[in-house]
C-alpha positions in Angstrom: 115.8 114.0 81.6 114.7 116.3 78.7 116.1 119.8 79.0 115.3 120.7 75.5 113.5 124.0 74.7 109.9 123.3 74.1 109.7 124.6 70.6 107.4 121.9 69.5 104.6 123.8 71.3 105.4 127.0 69.4 102.4 126.6 67.1 100.1 126.4 70.2 101.7 129.5 71.6 101.2 131.5 68.4 97.6 130.3 68.3 96.9 131.4 71.8 98.6 134.8 71.2 96.5 135.3 68.0 93.3 134.3 69.9 94.1 136.8 72.7 94.8 139.6 70.2 91.6 138.9 68.3 89.7 138.7 71.6 90.1 142.5 72.0 89.0 145.1 69.5 90.8 143.9 66.4 91.1 147.3 64.9 92.6 148.9 68.0 96.0 150.5 67.4 99.0 149.7 69.6 99.3 152.9 71.5 102.2 154.1 73.7 102.2 152.9 77.2 102.6 155.4 80.0 106.1 156.6 80.1 106.7 155.0 83.5 106.2 151.6 82.0 107.7 152.1 78.6 111.1 153.7 79.2 111.9 153.8 82.9 112.5 151.2 85.6 110.1 150.3 88.3 107.9 153.2 89.4 109.2 154.4 92.8 105.9 155.8 93.9 104.3 154.5 97.1 102.5 151.1 97.1 98.9 151.3 98.0 97.6 148.4 100.0 94.3 147.3 101.5 95.7 145.3 104.5 93.4 147.2 106.9 90.3 146.9 104.6 90.8 150.4 103.3 93.2 151.9 100.8 96.3 153.5 102.3 100.0 153.9 101.7 102.1 150.9 102.8 104.4 153.2 104.8 101.4 154.6 106.8 100.2 151.1 108.0 101.5 150.6 111.6 102.3 146.9 111.2 104.8 144.6 109.4 103.6 144.1 105.9 105.6 143.1 102.8 103.9 144.1 99.5 104.9 142.6 96.2 103.7 144.4 93.1 103.0 142.7 89.8 106.1 144.4 88.3 108.3 143.0 91.1 106.8 139.5 90.8 107.5 139.5 87.1 111.1 140.7 87.4 111.8 138.2 90.2 110.5 135.2 88.2 107.8 134.5 90.8 105.2 132.0 89.6 103.9 130.6 92.9 103.6 131.7 96.6 106.5 129.4 97.3 108.6 131.6 95.0 107.3 134.8 96.7 108.6 133.5 100.1 112.2 134.3 99.1 111.3 138.0 98.7 109.6 138.2 102.1 111.5 138.3 105.4 109.9 136.0 108.0 107.9 133.9 105.5 108.9 130.3 104.7 106.9 127.9 102.4 107.5 124.3 101.6 105.4 121.3 100.7 105.3 117.5 101.0 103.1 117.4 97.9 101.4 120.2 95.9 98.3 119.6 98.1 100.1 119.4 101.4 101.5 122.9 101.9 103.7 124.1 104.8 103.4 127.9 105.3 105.1 129.5 108.3 105.3 133.2 109.3 107.8 134.0 112.1 107.8 130.5 113.3 104.0 130.0 113.3 102.6 127.4 110.9 101.1 123.9 110.7 101.8 120.6 109.1 98.4 119.2 109.9 97.0 119.2 106.4 93.8 117.2 106.8 90.4 118.6 106.5 89.8 118.4 110.2 92.5 121.1 110.7 92.8 124.7 109.7 95.8 126.7 108.4 97.8 128.8 110.9 98.7 131.2 108.1 95.7 131.9 106.0 95.5 132.8 102.3 92.9 135.3 100.9 92.3 135.7 97.2 90.4 139.0 96.5 89.2 139.2 100.2 88.0 135.5 100.1 89.2 133.1 102.6 90.8 129.9 101.3 90.1 127.3 103.9 91.7 124.1 102.4 95.4 123.4 102.3 95.0 121.6 99.0 93.9 124.8 97.3 96.6 127.1 98.8 99.7 126.6 96.7 99.3 127.1 93.0 100.1 129.2 90.0 99.8 132.9 90.4 97.9 134.4 87.4 97.1 138.0 86.5 97.9 139.2 90.0 98.0 142.9 90.9 99.9 142.5 94.1 100.5 140.2 97.1 100.4 141.5 100.7 102.0 139.5 103.5 100.7 140.5 106.9 102.8 139.2 109.8 101.7 138.2 113.2 98.1 137.5 114.4 95.5 139.1 112.1 92.4 137.7 113.7 90.8 141.1 114.2 90.1 142.0 110.6 90.7 138.7 108.9 89.4 136.2 111.5 89.3 132.5 110.7 92.5 131.2 112.3 94.9 133.9 111.1 97.1 133.3 114.2 100.4 133.4 112.3 99.5 135.9 109.6 97.8 136.4 106.3 98.8 136.2 102.6 96.5 138.5 100.7 96.5 137.9 96.9 94.8 140.7 94.9 94.1 140.0 91.3 93.8 142.6 88.5 90.5 144.4 88.0 88.9 145.5 84.7 90.3 148.7 83.3 88.5 151.8 82.1 90.5 151.8 78.9 91.2 149.0 76.5 94.3 147.0 77.5 95.4 143.6 76.2 98.6 141.5 76.5 99.7 138.1 75.2 102.9 136.2 76.1 104.6 132.9 75.3 107.5 131.4 77.1 109.8 128.4 76.6 112.5 126.8 78.7 114.3 123.6 79.7 112.5 120.6 81.1 110.3 121.1 78.1 108.8 124.2 79.7 106.0 126.0 77.8 103.9 128.8 79.1 101.2 131.0 77.5 99.3 133.8 79.1 97.2 136.7 78.1 94.4 139.1 79.1 91.9 141.4 77.5 90.5 144.2 79.6 88.4 147.3 78.9 85.0 149.0 78.8 81.9 147.4 77.3 79.8 150.5 77.9 80.1 153.7 79.9 79.3 151.9 83.2 80.3 148.3 82.5 83.9 146.9 82.2 85.2 143.4 81.7 88.5 141.5 82.0 89.3 138.0 80.8 92.7 136.3 81.5 94.1 132.8 80.7 97.3 131.4 82.0 98.8 128.0 81.1 102.2 126.6 82.3 103.5 123.2 81.5 106.9 121.7 82.5 108.3 118.2 82.9 109.1 117.2 86.5 112.6 117.6 87.7 112.7 114.3 89.5 112.7 111.3 87.2 111.6 107.7 87.9 114.2 105.5 86.2 111.9 102.5 86.5 109.1 104.0 84.4 110.4 107.1 82.7 107.8 109.2 84.5 108.6 112.4 86.4 107.5 114.2 89.6 107.4 117.9 90.7 106.4 119.3 87.4 103.8 121.8 86.2 100.7 121.4 84.1 98.2 124.1 85.2 95.6 126.2 83.5 93.8 129.1 85.1 91.0 131.1 83.5 89.5 134.1 85.2 86.7 136.5 84.2 85.6 139.7 85.9 82.8 142.2 85.3 82.7 145.6 87.0 79.5 147.7 86.9 78.9 151.2 88.2 75.3 150.7 89.1 75.1 154.3 90.2 77.5 157.1 90.9 77.8 155.7 94.4 77.4 151.9 93.9 80.0 149.6 92.4 79.5 145.9 91.7 82.5 143.6 90.9 81.9 140.0 90.0 84.7 137.5 89.5 84.8 133.8 88.5 87.9 131.6 88.3 88.5 128.1 87.1 91.7 126.2 87.8 92.7 122.8 86.3 95.9 121.4 87.7 97.4 118.1 86.5 101.0 118.7 87.5 103.3 115.7 87.9 103.2 115.4 91.7 105.1 113.8 94.6 108.1 111.5 94.1 109.6 111.4 97.6 113.3 110.7 97.8 114.2 107.8 100.0 116.9 108.7 102.5 116.9 105.5 104.5 118.4 103.9 106.5 115.3 101.7 107.1 112.1 101.1 105.2 108.9 101.7 107.1 106.6 98.6 107.3 109.0 96.5 105.2 108.5 92.7 105.0 111.4 90.7 106.4 111.5 88.8 103.1 112.9 91.8 101.2 116.0 93.9 102.0 115.7 97.6 102.6 116.6 99.7 99.6 119.8 101.7 99.4 119.1 105.4 98.7 120.0 106.3 95.2 123.1 108.4 94.7 121.5 111.1 92.5 119.3 113.8 94.1 116.9 113.9 91.1 116.9 110.3 89.9 115.8 107.1 91.5 113.4 104.2 91.1 109.8 104.0 92.3 107.2 101.3 91.6 104.5 104.0 91.0 104.4 107.3 89.2 102.3 110.0 90.9 98.8 110.9 89.8 97.4 114.4 90.5 94.3 116.3 89.5 92.9 119.4 91.2 90.0 121.5 90.1 89.0 124.7 91.7 86.1 127.0 91.0 85.8 130.3 92.8 83.1 132.9 92.3 82.7 136.1 94.3 80.5 139.2 94.2 81.7 142.4 95.8 79.2 145.3 96.2 80.3 148.7 97.5 78.0 151.6 98.2 79.6 154.9 99.1 77.3 157.2 101.1 78.3 160.6 102.3 79.7 159.5 105.6 80.1 155.7 105.3 80.9 152.9 102.8 79.0 149.6 103.0 80.8 146.6 101.5 79.4 143.2 100.9 81.5 140.2 99.7 79.7 137.0 98.9 81.8 134.0 97.8 81.7 130.3 96.9 84.7 128.0 96.4 84.7 124.5 95.1 87.8 122.3 95.4 88.2 118.8 94.2 91.4 116.8 94.5 92.7 113.4 93.5 96.3 112.6 94.4 98.0 109.2 94.4 101.7 108.6 95.1 104.3 106.2 96.3 104.5 106.7 100.1 107.5 104.4 100.8 110.0 106.3 98.6 111.3 103.5 96.4 110.9 100.5 94.1 109.5 98.1 96.8 105.8 97.6 96.7 105.2 98.5 100.4 102.8 101.4 100.6 101.0 103.9 98.3 98.6 106.6 99.3 95.5 107.6 97.3 93.9 110.8 98.6 90.5 112.1 97.4 89.1 115.3 98.7 86.2 117.6 97.9 85.1 120.8 99.7 82.4 123.4 99.2 83.0 126.7 100.9 80.5 129.6 101.3 81.3 132.9 102.9 79.6 136.2 103.4 81.2 139.4 104.9 79.5 142.7 105.5 81.6 145.8 106.4 80.6 149.3 107.3 83.5 151.8 107.4 83.8 155.5 107.8 84.8 157.7 104.9 87.8 160.0 105.5 86.7 163.4 106.6 83.1 162.3 106.5 80.3 163.3 108.9 81.0 160.4 111.4 84.8 161.0 111.9 84.8 163.7 114.6 86.2 166.2 112.2 88.5 163.8 110.5 90.1 162.5 113.7 88.4 159.1 113.8 88.4 156.2 111.4 86.3 153.2 112.2 85.2 149.9 110.7 82.5 147.4 111.8 82.0 144.0 110.3 80.1 140.6 110.3 81.4 137.4 108.8 79.8 134.0 108.2 81.5 130.9 106.8 80.4 127.3 106.0 82.5 124.5 104.6 81.5 120.9 103.8 84.6 119.0 103.1 85.0 115.2 102.6 88.4 113.4 102.4 89.3 109.8 102.0 93.0 108.7 102.4 93.4 105.2 101.0 96.5 103.3 102.1 97.4 100.3 99.9 99.9 97.9 101.4 101.6 95.7 98.7 103.4 92.4 98.5 106.6 93.8 100.1 104.9 95.2 103.2 104.9 93.9 106.7 101.1 93.8 107.0 100.7 91.6 103.9 103.5 89.4 105.0 101.8 88.9 108.4 98.5 87.9 106.9 100.1 85.6 104.4 102.1 84.0 107.2 98.8 83.2 108.9 97.7 81.4 105.7 95.7 83.9 103.7 96.9 84.2 100.1 96.5 87.9 99.7 98.7 90.4 97.7 97.3 93.7 99.0 95.6 95.2 102.0 93.6 98.4 101.7 92.9 100.7 104.7 90.9 103.9 104.4 90.6 106.9 106.7 87.5 108.9 105.8 86.3 112.1 107.3 83.0 113.7 106.3 82.8 117.1 108.1 80.9 120.4 108.3 82.4 123.6 109.6 80.4 126.7 110.4 81.9 129.9 111.7 80.7 133.4 112.7 82.6 136.6 113.5 81.8 140.1 114.5 84.5 142.7 114.7 85.1 146.4 115.2 88.2 148.6 114.9 88.8 152.3 115.3 91.7 154.7 115.0 91.6 158.1 116.8 94.1 160.9 116.3 95.0 162.0 119.8 97.2 164.8 118.3 98.2 165.6 114.7 101.1 163.1 115.1 99.8 160.5 117.6 97.1 158.0 116.8 95.5 155.3 119.0 94.1 152.1 117.3 91.9 149.6 119.2 89.6 146.8 118.2 88.0 143.5 119.2 86.6 140.5 117.4 84.3 137.7 118.6 84.8 134.4 116.8 82.6 131.3 117.0 83.6 128.0 115.3 81.6 124.7 115.2 82.7 121.5 113.6 80.9 118.2 113.3 81.5 115.0 111.3 82.1 111.3 111.3 85.7 109.9 111.1 85.8 106.3 109.7 88.4 103.7 109.5 87.8 101.0 106.9 89.7 97.8 106.0 89.2 95.1 103.4 91.2 92.6 105.6 89.7 92.5 109.1 92.3 91.5 111.8 95.3 92.8 109.8 97.2 95.9 110.6 97.0 98.8 110.5 93.2 99.1 110.8 92.1 95.8 112.4 88.3 96.5 112.1 86.0 99.0 110.6 85.0 101.9 112.9 83.0 105.1 112.7 83.4 107.8 115.3 80.9 110.7 115.4 82.6 114.1 116.3 81.2 117.4 117.4 82.7 120.4 119.1 82.4 124.2 119.2 84.8 126.9 120.4 84.7 130.7 120.7 87.1 133.5 121.4 87.3 137.2 122.0 90.5 138.7 120.5 91.7 142.2 120.9 94.2 144.6 119.4 95.5 147.9 120.7 98.3 150.1 119.2 99.9 153.5 119.1 101.7 155.1 116.1 103.5 158.4 116.2 104.8 160.4 113.2 108.1 161.9 114.1 108.0 163.6 110.6 105.8 163.1 107.6 108.1 160.3 106.5 109.1 158.7 109.8 106.6 156.7 111.9 107.1 154.7 115.1 104.5 152.3 116.3 103.8 149.7 118.9 100.9 147.2 119.2 99.5 144.3 121.3 97.3 141.6 119.8 95.9 138.3 120.6 95.3 135.4 118.2 93.2 132.3 118.0 93.0 129.2 115.9 90.1 126.7 116.3 90.5 123.1 117.4 89.9 120.2 115.2 89.6 116.5 114.3 92.2 113.8 113.6 93.6 112.8 110.2 94.8 109.5 108.9 93.9 107.7 112.1 93.9 103.9 112.3 92.6 103.6 115.9 89.0 104.5 117.1 90.2 105.7 120.5 92.6 108.1 118.8 89.9 109.1 116.3 87.7 110.3 119.2 90.4 112.7 120.5 89.4 116.3 119.6 92.2 118.8 120.1 91.8 122.3 121.5 92.4 125.8 120.0 95.8 127.5 119.8 96.3 130.9 121.4 98.8 133.7 120.9 99.6 136.9 122.7 101.7 139.1 120.5 103.7 142.4 120.9 105.4 144.3 118.1 107.2 147.6 117.8 108.7 149.1 114.7 109.7 152.2 112.7 108.8 152.9 109.1 110.9 155.6 107.5 111.7 157.2 104.2 114.7 159.5 103.6 114.5 160.7 100.0 115.2 157.7 97.8 115.7 155.4 100.7 113.0 153.4 102.4 114.0 151.7 105.7 111.6 149.7 107.9 112.5 147.8 111.0 110.3 145.7 113.4 110.8 143.6 116.6 108.3 141.2 118.0 107.5 138.8 120.8 104.9 136.0 120.6 103.7 133.9 123.5 102.3 131.0 121.6 100.3 128.3 123.5 98.5 125.0 123.0 100.4 124.2 119.8 98.6 121.6 117.7 101.2 119.0 116.8 100.9 116.0 114.5 103.1 112.9 115.2 103.1 109.1 114.6 102.5 106.9 117.6 102.2 103.2 118.4 98.7 101.9 119.0 97.4 99.3 121.5 96.8 96.9 118.6 100.5 96.9 117.8 100.2 99.2 114.7 100.8 102.9 114.4 98.6 106.0 113.8 98.8 109.7 113.2 97.8 111.8 116.3 97.3 115.5 116.6 97.1 116.9 120.1 98.1 120.0 122.1 101.5 119.2 123.5 103.5 122.3 123.6 103.8 126.1 124.0 106.4 128.3 122.5 108.3 131.5 123.0 109.0 133.4 119.7 111.0 136.6 119.4 112.8 138.2 116.6 113.4 141.3 114.4 113.2 142.1 110.7 114.5 144.8 108.4 113.4 145.8 104.9 115.2 148.4 102.9 114.9 149.9 99.4 117.2 152.5 97.8 116.5 154.1 94.5 120.1 155.1 93.8 119.2 156.8 90.6 116.8 156.4 87.6 118.9 153.4 86.4 119.6 151.5 89.7 117.4 150.0 92.4 118.7 148.1 95.4 116.5 146.1 97.8 117.2 144.0 100.9 115.4 142.2 103.7 116.7 140.4 106.8 114.9 138.4 109.5 116.2 137.1 112.8 114.1 134.5 114.5 114.5 132.9 117.9 111.6 130.4 118.1 111.9 127.8 120.9 109.4 125.2 122.2 108.5 125.1 125.9 106.8 122.3 127.9 107.0 120.0 124.8 106.9 116.4 126.2 105.7 114.1 123.5 105.8 110.8 125.3 107.8 107.7 124.7 110.7 109.2 126.6 111.0 112.1 124.1 111.2 115.7 125.4 111.4 118.5 122.8 111.4 121.3 125.3 113.9 124.1 124.4 114.2 122.9 120.8 113.8 125.2 117.8 110.3 125.1 116.2 109.9 123.5 112.8 110.8 125.6 109.7 112.2 128.5 111.8 115.7 129.4 110.6 117.5 131.9 112.9 118.7 134.0 109.9 117.3 134.7 106.5 118.4 137.3 104.0 117.1 138.4 100.6 118.7 141.0 98.4 118.2 142.3 94.8 119.7 144.7 92.4 117.9 146.0 89.3 119.9 148.1 86.8 119.0 149.3 83.3 119.1 151.9 80.6 117.1 153.3 77.8 117.9 151.3 74.7 116.2 151.3 71.2 113.1 153.1 72.4 112.6 150.8 75.5 114.1 149.9 78.8 116.8 147.2 78.9 117.2 145.9 82.5 119.1 143.3 84.5 117.8 142.0 87.8 119.7 139.7 90.1 118.4 138.5 93.4 119.6 136.1 96.1 117.9 134.3 99.1 120.0 133.0 102.0 118.8 130.9 104.9 120.6 129.5 107.9 120.0 125.9 109.0 116.5 124.8 110.2 114.6 121.7 111.0 111.7 120.3 108.9 110.0 118.6 111.8 109.7 119.3 115.6 112.5 118.1 117.9 115.6 119.2 116.0 117.9 116.2 115.5 116.7 114.2 118.6 115.1 111.5 116.5 117.1 111.8 113.3 119.9 114.0 111.9 118.0 113.9 108.6 115.6 116.4 110.1 118.2 119.2 109.8 118.4 121.3 106.6 121.8 123.0 106.3 121.8 126.6 105.3 121.9 127.4 101.6 121.7 130.3 99.1 119.6 130.5 96.0 120.4 133.1 93.2 118.3 134.1 90.3 119.0 136.3 87.2 116.7 138.0 84.7 117.4 140.1 81.7 114.4 142.0 80.3 113.5 144.5 77.6 110.3 146.6 78.0 109.0 148.9 75.2 105.7 150.4 74.2 104.6 147.2 72.5 107.0 144.4 73.4 108.2 142.7 76.6 111.1 140.3 76.3 112.9 138.4 79.0 115.4 135.6 79.6 115.9 134.1 83.1 117.8 131.6 85.2 116.5 130.4 88.5 118.7 128.6 91.1 121.7 130.0 89.1 124.3 127.8 90.9 122.2 124.7 90.9 122.1 124.4 94.7 120.6 121.1 96.0 118.2 121.6 98.9 115.0 120.1 100.3 111.6 121.9 100.5 110.1 119.2 102.7 111.1 116.2 104.7 109.3 113.6 106.8 110.4 110.5 108.5 108.9 107.3 110.0 110.4 106.6 113.4 112.0 103.3 114.6 109.3 100.6 114.4 109.1 97.6 116.7 108.1 94.5 114.7 107.9 90.8 115.6 111.2 90.5 113.7 113.1 93.2 115.4 113.3 97.0 115.2 113.0 98.5 111.7 115.2 101.6 111.7 113.6 105.0 110.9 113.2 106.1 107.3 113.5 109.6 105.9 111.7 110.8 102.8 112.6 114.1 101.2 111.0 116.6 98.8 113.9 117.9 96.6 113.9 121.6 95.7 114.0 122.7 92.1 117.4 122.6 90.3 118.7 125.3 88.0 116.2 126.2 85.3 116.2 128.6 82.5 113.9 130.0 79.8 112.7 133.1 77.9 109.5 134.9 77.3 108.1 137.1 74.6 105.1 139.3 75.0 103.1 141.9 73.1 100.9 144.7 74.4 97.9 146.4 72.9 96.3 149.6 74.0 
């Protein structure tokens, strides 16, 4: 595998940097940055968040929120949301493929990644809901901050936020000229280039343009073809215009384009069997190296995303009216070897497209305005509508080494391939109305209460298609019309009490809801007709947020009564084949506690740490076939996780020279439900990941060198398995397929600022 520094792309880097510089006022002088950025470490001032749809100090929000600023993301070498998870207690992120994400907060998440399902942890980008799994994980570009809200957030965010919300806030246009360009190089032939230009066009109009490109060879290599998997090849371009229409009305328009052609999924075969293997071929022995093996097919991946949104805010004397209109287009093509090896058994070709429209209207009180009862009341009212028209086709191609092809050839048909397709064409419409108010009972005690009504309607047609009637897995074409609607009223009530100006205790109760949905990758019409019901949650949290001089210390404990879990599994069909099935088969009891601490020891040293304890157990989880998963730990729910970081530096040569080290530690967990009842390969042993970054920050220059996964720890970010399969020739043992985590990587960046 090439680990050479990608210097051959240096000319492209210089060209991009030059273009970015020229893109701003060419005659602008490089001015001194604010002293806090130029010669001191991270600004210790309070982080301002908008988690409750209004600006407020993070320490004043009576809820568990982790906020990651742009500066912290840069110093911690965070490129994706998956990277951000190691800085956030209670958040775990993995993936089968780049388009099949696994996001869990405090034990609540989902692995049902088809378009008939919805995420349990939702992602918002600039207050716009991202409804499709395939558009969730990706490169972070020109981000101002990330806010991770834990526990049900249905009241203000709606749309299935039963586990929590990841709120990504991108940078806005600036009132003064600002520009930056950066190039980076690293092993695995890594090259990155990014830059932005921001500033005023006129007294009332401002603009920002940013471009980010990252390219890196995959870290899993196919020895049969020379191709790679799990790489990066992504470009993101974003433009923003902000217009002060009047002294009271602000208009902000954003448009973003993403093109992602990253080397995708090469699942590592873990044996011992080979799902749907022909008896004419022997099962493959798993390769000895974690990052090298042989596959008969290199992955193909192409994802395009276009997002446009318009935000209008009008500030009257007593209230602010906010309108957010958004459109999001997502197109995906992903093809990969689904049997994990060189045998030509099964490959999967997924094609997905979605068009999402949303509109939100909010009316909120202004602090100390005429409708706040003398400053004692804060309130917010809102309406939300959403429409999504997704279409997805999953094409399964069984090759010459597969059991289905063998069975047909045994019957006398000279075929070399069988093609089955599962196609869902759907429409989702949703409506929400919500209200929340906070009333100061005393100068120190505040009561918060609110409610939301949610309505979801889904309709569509789920088809199964085959080019070889009578052969498994889809014996005959079918088309099943589907239609269902659900609604829910969810509430939140809480109290917070300020013991001092810097110490707040709080408690809250909230309910959560996630809509029902349709099946995915179904081979049987009877299973295709089964519509599963919504999930429900009743949630309690208590906590303390405190600051003692340079020390910030926050602690929270929670309990979640989680019901009607939507669980995906593989089952046998009446026709003798197998099919995916999603149904409501379990409830769960989740409890835990988290701590986050930050200590500014002095101007040269910052220490940070976070810890999460999680006890997430399934109840009433009987899946059939003699399997009972009751009292087992939920998927991707480690009992203990820890993150810690130290950032030390000094003034050197007119700038700030810093060193940051961070570590993430997790105890063991299980990738799939049922712990090790079906296979011991489901267990991921505990591991630790360490990262190191050296950086120099001056008025004009930003330089850095970094190493991620410093000790080259081998771990898996995803794992799936096919169960024991009864065939006419005996039982084929189960097969595990793993997604390897990234090995040690290193690189450096050089950036130039303009003011």
